[in-house]
N, C-alpha and C positions, 0 to 999 in steps of 0.2 A: 393405611398408607404404608406403602413399603419404604424403608430407609435407604438412602442413596448407597450406591455399589460401593462396597467395602472390601480391600484386598489385603491379605496378609502376606508379607514377605519374610522368609525363614533365612537369616543371615545378613550381615552388613559388610562384607568382603566386597571385592570388586563386582561380583555379579548381583549381590543385594543392592548395593548402592546404585549401579546403574539401572536396575528394576525399580527402586524406589523412585529415581529421578523420572524414569519414562512413564510410570503411572501418574505421579505427580503432575507431570506436562499434559497428560491427557484428561486431568481434572478429576481423578478417583482419590477417595478416601483411603489413605495407605497406612498400615501401622507394620514396623518392621521390627522383627525380634531379633536380638544380637546377644549371645552368651558372654562375650567379652565386654570390655569397659570402653571400647573406641573404636570407630570404623577401620577398615584396612584387612580385616580378617587374618590370613596366612601370613600376609607381609609385616604385620604389626608386630614385631619380635617381642615387645612387652605386654602384649595384649593378656589381659586376666584370664580369658578363656583356656589358656594354655594349649591351643592347638596349633600355634604358629612353629613351623619348623625353619624359620628363617635363621640363618647363621652369619657371624659377622662379616665374612668375606663375599656373601651372596651378592650378585648383579643380576640384571636382566640378561636372558641369553637370546633375546629378540630386541631388535633396534627400537629406540623409542619412536622412531617415524612409523614403525609398524606395529608398536604396541599402544600407543596412547588413545583415549576416548576421542572420537572425532569431534564430540561437543566440548572438548577440555584438552587441548594439545598440551603437552609437556613442555617446560620451559625451553627455549632456543638456545640459551647458553650450557644447558647441560649436556654431558657426554652422551655419545651414542648408547651407551649401556649403563645406565645409571645404577647406584647400589640399592639394594633392597630398601633402606631406610628413606631414600629419597622416593621411592615408590609409595611408601606407606604415608609419607608426608603429603605426596600427591593425592592419595585417595583421600586423606583427611581435608585437604584444601578443596578436593571435588564435592564433599559433603558439605563443607562450609558454604562454598559458591552457590551451590544450589539448594540451600536451606533444608538439606535433608535430616539433619540432627534432631530437629523438632519432631520427627516421625519416627525415631529409633528407640525403642524400649532397650537401653544397656542393662547387661546383667539379668537378661530373661532368657533362661534356658528352656527350650521348647521340648516337652516330653511326649506329647501326642497330639496328632493332627488326624481328624477323621470327619466323615460326613455319614451321618445315620442313615439318611435316606435321599434320594434323588429330590433335587429342586428345594432341600433343606439346607439350612447353612452348615458350613464347615466350622468345626469347633476347634480351636487351637488351646492347649492345655499348657502351662509352664510350671517349671519346678517350684515355684512360689504359690502354686494353687490358683493362679489366675485363669480365667477361662474367656476367651472372645470368640464371637460369631463373625462370621465372613462370608462374602458371596464366592470368593476365589482366593486360591492359594497358590503362590510362586516359592518353589524350594530353591533356594540359593546358597545352600550349605557347603559347597565346595567338596571335592572327593580327594584331597591330598593331606589328610589329617588323620587316618585310622592306619597306622603302620601295619604293613604285611612282612612277615618273616617267612623263611623257607618253610613249606608243609610238604610232607612231613618234614621235620628236622633232620639234620645228618647224624648218621650213626656216631656213637662215641661220646664222651664228655669232653668238656674243655675247661682247663684250670684258670684261664685268665678272664679278663672282663668282655663283655658284649654290650653293645649298644645298637639301635637302630638309627640311621641316618637322621629321623625325626627329632633325636634327642641332642644331636650334634650343636654347638654354640660356637666354641672357639678352640683353636688347634693346640692350646697350652695342655688339655688333657692327654696328648699323645707325647709329651715331652720325654724322651730318653726311653721310649717304649717301642717295641717291634709291633709294627701296625698292619693288619689286613683289612682291605676294604673290599666288600663284595658287591658286585654290581657293575654296571657300564653306563649308567644314566648321568645327568648333569650333575646331581648332587654327588656321586659316586667319584666323579672325575674331580669335582671342586674339593672335596674332603681329603682325597688322596695325595692332591698337590698340597693343599694346606698342611696335612701332616708331614708330607716329605721336607719340609724345613726345620723341623724340631724333632722328629722321631728318631730312634735307634736304628740306623741302617736304613737300606732302601724300604719304602712302602711297599707292600705286596698288593696288588690288584687282580682280583680272581673273577672270572667269568666263564660260564659255558659257551655262551655265545657272544659275538662280537656285535658292534654297531659302527655306522659310519660317524667319523669325528670330523666336525665342520669348523673351521676356525671362524671367529666373530667378524674378520674381515677376508674378503676374496676380491682381488684385483682393485684394492684400493677404497672399498666401499663396504659397508656392513653387508654380511653374507646374505641374511634375509630379504635385503632389499634387491640384490642380484637376483636371488630366486624369484622375487615378485615380478621381474621383469620377462620372466617364462611363463607367467600365469595363464597367458592365453593359449599355451600348446596343450594336448592332450597329456594326461599324467606320465605316460609311458615316454613319450618324446621329452618331457621335462626331465624325467628321469636320466635318460640318456645323456642330455647335455650336460646336466647338473653333475652327473658322476664323472664324465670326462673332464669337465673343469677342475672339480675336487682331486682327481688324480694327477692332473698336471700341477696343480698348486701344492698339495701335500703329500701326495703318494696315497698308498694304501694303508689301512689299520694293520695289515699283516707285516708291512715293512718296519713297523715300531714294535713288533713282537706280540702284538694283540691278535686275539682270534679273528677269522674272517666274518663279515656281518652276516646276520641270520637273514637277511632279506636285502633288496635293492633299497637305494635312497627313495625317499617318499614312501616307502612301504613300512619300515620300521623306524622308530624315532631316532634321529640322530643326536649325538652329543654335541653340544656347541661348546668349544673351548679352544683357546689360544695356548693355554698354559700346559695341559696334559702332555702333549707331543714333545715339549720342551723338556720336562721332567724326566720323560721315558729315554729320550736321547742322551740324557746325562747320566742316566742310571740311578736317579734317586726315586723314580716309581718303576717297578719291575712287574711284568705280566706274569701272572700263573693261570693255569688252566682251572676248570671248575672244582669243587671241593669233593674228596671221596668219603673222608670220615675226619673225625675231631679225635684228637689223641693226647689228652692231658695238656702239656705246654705247646703242642706241636698241632700243625693242620697238614693232612695229607692229602695230596691233590690227584686227579684222576689219572695225570701221566705218570705217576708213581713218585714223584718228588714230594718233599716234605721239608717244613720250615718251621723252626721256633717262632710262635706269635704270643704277644702279650695283650692285645686288645683287636677284637673282631669288629668291625662296622658293617652292618646288615643294611646295605643301600638297595634293597629289594622292593621299593615301592609301597603303595598303599591300597587298602581295600576300599571299594565304593560303600560308603556306610550312610544310610538314612534312617537314623534309629526311631524317629518320631513318626513314621509312616508303616503301617502294618504290611504283611504280605498281600493283603487284599489289592493294595494299590501299587505295590513294586515288585511282587512275585517273591521268589526265593533268592534272587540275584540281582541286584539294582543294576549290574553291568550290563544285564540283558533286557533292560526295560526298554519297550519299544515307544518311542515317542514321535509325533508328527513334526517334521522340520527340527527334531531333537528338542522341541518345546511341549507340545500339547500331548496329554495322556489321551490315549485312543478311546478308552470307556468314558472319561468324564473330562473334556477340556478345561472346567473350572478349576482343574489342577495342571499346574505347569512346572517346568523346570528350566532354570537358567543356569547354565554353566556346567550341565551334566553331558559332557563331550570331552574329546581328546582332539585337540587340533594339531595340524601340521604347522600352525604359527603361533602367533601371540593369542592370548585369552581376552584380553580386554576388549577389542573390536568385536569379537564374537558375542561376548556376553551382552556388550550394548546393542548389537542388532536383535539379538534374541528378545531382550528387555523390551524393544520398540514394538518387536512383533506381539509380544503378549499383551502390552498397553493397547494397542490397536484394536485388538479381539476384546478385550474388557470394556473398552470404551464405545464397542459397537460400531467401530469404523471399519472393521475387518471381519469377514467370515471365514469359516473353514470350508472345506469341500465336504460333500457327504461321506459318512463313515467309510462306505466301501472305498470311496477314492483315497480316502487317508490310509486306509489299509494298504491298498496299491502300491501308493508312494513309498511307505515305509518298507514294504517287501523288497521293491526295487532297489531302494538306497542300500538295503541290507545285502542283497546278492552283490551289488557294486562293491560295496566295503570288504565282503569275503574275498572276493576275486582279487582286490588289490592289497588287503592287510592280513588275510588269513582268518580262519574261523576261531582260532585261539588268542587273538590279539585285540580284544574288545570291539569287535565289528560294529556292533549296535551304537558304540560312542564316537566311532572314527569320523571326523569331517576333514576336507581338505580346505585350507584356510581362506583362499582366495575364491574357490568355487563356491563355498558355502555363504560367504557374504555376498556374492552376486545372486545368489540363489534366494536368500532372504530377501534382498531388495525387490527382485521380480515377484516373490510370493507376496509382499506387502501390497504391490500395485495390483496383483490378480485378485488378493482377497478383497480388496477394496471395491472392485468391480463386481464380485462375487455376492456381495451383501444382498442385492437385490433377486438373486437366483432362488427360484423355489426350492431347489434341493440342498442348498448351502446351509451350514450350521453355524448361526449366529450365537453369540453369548446370551444365555438366559440366567439371571440372578437368581438368588435364593429368595424364598418366602421368608421374610423377615420382617417382624413389626418395629424392632428397635435394635440397634447395635449395642452388644454387650460390653462392660468394661474391657 
């Protein structure tokens, strides 16, 4: 007699918590592995995993109404853009409210996950030499924890201090020092603003390419809620309307001395900040072009200018790392892993991913929707289309992503927030109706006599 369906979830951040809840709601046997000592993943600043990049001044850059889980609204009295510590507490409360902690193995670092043969169990190995057998695996380990520095590095040597944005916690490390921040993302802007209050002289902000800078409020309401009102329009129409609104409200990045954006709004990820433009206009942050070379205690830029610098902060993003899965499952580059609806592995859908995407909006509603899709499949209430149909859908989605975002901007991972959520809702309905279709792919559990510890 086969044991009940058993699913392993890797990670207890927002994606892993949403997945654990969805699987439990579907009556499945769930074990969630978490390397840290608490739920919340990257939002938990003191997490023993050491992977959190949350810094003291970090706040949501999407409004709470567009960020909260549908199943667990954020408190009404909270501001529109809560602090990171509030979000960490919210995720802890979510785990408590839905009884998730009893299913999480804290302090369990997963070292390997594999399935030796089809229809045989998946085996999860941990650092403490535990091994567990499962019918299905959901990878929810996040992709903003493995720092990426410029590759190859810039010519020359630098005599000062260097750190990645992942290491930053408080601005005190910049006091009375000359600071250069490299990058134009949300973390780069936050760190440059923080440093500008304590640094020696203006903080330098360097980038080869610009981005659109969107204030947190447009026309008296959170800017992402304003964008949500345009969701029914084709993305190019939305782009035209939104860029016009942004230009009228705050002007262009070039008017603040920043480089022109490398693509249109909704094509490259905008930076959400009210404060960076203020610090630029007051001369406390000064834009610089890309770096040409390092020269002892100076940095030389591509326009020929050079400045003395004591500290360089590399706000240059993160690699997508899934160290416990071999190339057999993720290929040579996890960023290019094709997944049906960004959830199901094309070769073996008993391997799923929640959160392996790059959204134009907030992450929490997306991972919640993905978790419900995975749970519906593993509980037998939902079936996938035939493999050829899955391949066609993935190929069509990739073509559309390349047309919109380009081939060098993680097109496999890109999703349009509002469109994707609507698409997953339709897929759930279609997949339920698909269950009785002879060519559909239902979930087939592994042949296990009993579950391992």
